[in-house]
N, C-alpha and C positions, 0 to 999 in steps of 0.2 A: 504494500500500500504506500502511496505517496505521503509526504508529511502534511501537517495540518494546514500549511499555507496554501496548498494546491486544492484544498477542499472548499475554500470560500466561494461565495457567489460570483458567477461570471456573467452578469446580465449584459444583454445587448439590446439594440432598438427593436429587433424583430422578435425577441423572446421574452422581454420583460413582462411580468404579470402585474396587473394594475394595482393590486391591493395585497397587503400582508395577510388580510383575513379572507382572501378568496378561497372558498372550499375546493378541495382537490378530490374529484371523483375518479380520476384516472391519471396515472403518471404518464407524462408525454415525453417523446424523444424528438430532437431536432438535430440539424446538421446534415452535411452532405452524405455522411455515412451513418446517420443516427448515432453519432458518437456522444451526444449530450443528452442528459436526462433532466427534465424540469420537475421539481417537487415544490409545490407552493409557488413562491416567487424567486426560487433559487435554481441555478443551473449548475449541474455537476458533470464531470466526465464520467461516462458509463463505468469505466474500470475502477473508479474510486468509490463506487457504491457497493454495499452488500445487500443481498436480497433478504426476504423473509426467511429466517433460519429457525427451524423447529428446535434443534438441539441447543440453541442459544436463547430461546424464548423471546426472539425479536419477531413481532407479528407483521412487520412491513419493511419496505426498502429504507435504507438508512446509510449515512456516511460512516466510514470506519471509525472506531474509537481513536482518539488522539494518542492515548497511552496504550501500551501493550500489557494485557492481563490474560491470565488463564480464563477458561470458560467456567465461571462460577455456577451457571445455570445447570450444568451437568450433574454436579454433586447434589444440588437441590432436587433435581428430578429423580435421581436415584433414591434419595431419602424419602421423597413423597411416594414413589412407586413401591418401595419396600414396605413402608409402614402400611400403605393401603392394601397391599397384597396379604400381609399377615392378618390384618383385621378382617378382610373379606373372607379369607379361608376359615377363620374362626366363626364368622357370621353364617357361613353355609354348613357349619358343623363338620368340616373335613376331619376325618379320622375320629369322629365322635367328640371333638372338642366343643364344649359349650361355655366354658369359663374363659373370658378373654384377657384376664389379668396379666398374663405373661407378656402381652404386647405393650404394657404401660411403660416399661423402660424404653422400648423402641419409640413410642410416641413422644416421650420427653426428650431423649437425647439425639435421636436420628431424625424423626419426622419433625420435631419441634425446633430444637436449637440449631441443628444443621441447616434447616431450610431458612431460618431467620438470618444466619450468617451468609448464606447464599444470596438472599434477597438484598442484604446490605451491600455486598459487593456488586450486585447488579445495579444498584443505585449509584455507586461510585463510577461505574462505566457508562452511565447515562441511559440505562435500560429501565425506564419507568414501569413498563408493563411487567417485566420479569421481577422487578423489585416488589411491586404490588402483589403479584401472585404468590411469590415465594414467602414473603414475610406474613401475608395473610394466612396462608395454609400452614405455615409453621406455627403461627399462633393457634390455629385450629387444633393441631396435634398437642400443643401444650395444654390447651383448655380441656381437651378430651382426656389427657393423662390426669389432669387435676380432678376431673369428674369421677374417674375410676379409682382415685386414691382415697381410701377411707378417711385419712387424717384431714382432708379438706372438708369433709362433712357435707358435700353437695347432695349426694343421693340420700344420705341419712336424714337430711332436713325434710325431704318430702315424705320419707317413710314415717317420720315421727309426727308430722303435722297433718298431711293429707296425701296418702299414696295415690289417690285417683288423679292427682294433678301431674304426676311424674311423666306419663307417656305424652301428654299434650305439651309439656314443657320441653321434652326432648324433641318432639316434632317441630316446634317453633325454632328451636336451636338449629336443627339440621336444614330446615327450609330456608332459614336466613343465609346459610352458606350456599344453598342452591341458587339463591338470587345473585350472590357475588359471582358464582361460577357462570351464570347466564350473562352477566355484564361483561366478564372477561371473554366469553364465547363470542359475543358480538364484535369484539376487536380482532378476531382471528380470521375473518372470512376473506381477507386479502393475502393470507399466508400460505399454508400448505395443508394437505389432508391429515397428516399425523397431528398437527397443531390443533386443527378443528376437532378431530376425534377425541383428543385428550380432554378438552374443556367440555365437550358435549357429554362424555362419559362421567366426568366429575359432577356436572349438573344433575344428570340422571341418578347418579349414586345417592347424592344428598336428597334429591326430591323424592325418590321412591322410599328411602329409609325414613325420611321425615313423615311422609304420608302414611307409611305403614305403622309408624308409632302412634300417630294421632287417630288412625282408623282402627287400631288394634288388629291389623291384618298381617299375620305372619308371612303369608305368601308375597305380599308387596315388599315387606322388609327383606325377604329372601332374594327377590328380584333385584333390590338395591345392592345387596352384597355381591350378586353375580356381576352387576355393572361395575362394582368396585374392582373386580378382577380384570375386567376390560380396561378400566382406568389404569390399573397398575401396568398392564401390558403396553398401553400407549405411553406411559411414563418411561418405562424401560426402553422402548423404541426410540423416544426422543433423546434420552440420555445417551444412548449409543450413537445417535447422529451427532451429538455434541462432543463425543470423545474420539470417534473413529476417524482416522485420516489415512491417506495413502501411505504415510510413513510408518504407521503402527498397525495397520490391519489389511488383510487381503480381502475383507468383506465390507463393501460399502452399501448401505441401505439407501433407497431412494427417498428424496425429500418430498416428491410429488407436489410441486407448487401449483397453486390455483390462481395466481395473480399475474397480471401483466408487469408487475413491479419486480419480477424476479430477474435481477441482472448480475448477481454475484458471479464472478468468474466467467462471464459471457461477453 
């Protein structure tokens, strides 16, 4: 990648966009060989842009970061996928397991703390989407771990005062996370198929589990846990995309872009 000085705006009379606030519905290319890309009111050389990258949690075309960092999103995706897989396997009672407490340590230290650290580094590199997703779901795992830890007294409070409120309370808790996942899903439609599938599966996992809790439907909750396994698979897939390179792997997985804004390396 070129240095930061070459990434600045290169406006000209025939390509200048009239307003800073002009909505961008489609990324445009100009030049004799379509060598320039216009995003908003800025013009960049095509080779200086990176496309939507599932393994990096970048949902759209963007200039390369000024500083060189490792891909913090990969470790966050692995943490999320591992924690989700464990909880989903417990949820479908794989090998007869019905007590999920073994997953509390994973929820705190891998799903929780590790994702928050990942999101913090995404913020440092300018990836607001990745930072929001990672820190938010990291906090989900911390809150889940707290709920499952007796010393916090969260579940015990309901059992002591009014046990009938517990399932509805859990339902509201999970559906709130489904709303967040839906918001993030709306921001992925210009990215790639694995990107879209991850957040769709996350949304459905929370939605079905929340609805199952509120309706007292074991089958709906079970369906949510199966979606959790799909979510974990999507997370592992994206984590592999973020780690595998021609230098370290013979196996490259497809990004499957869905946007005209996919210019990285092209």
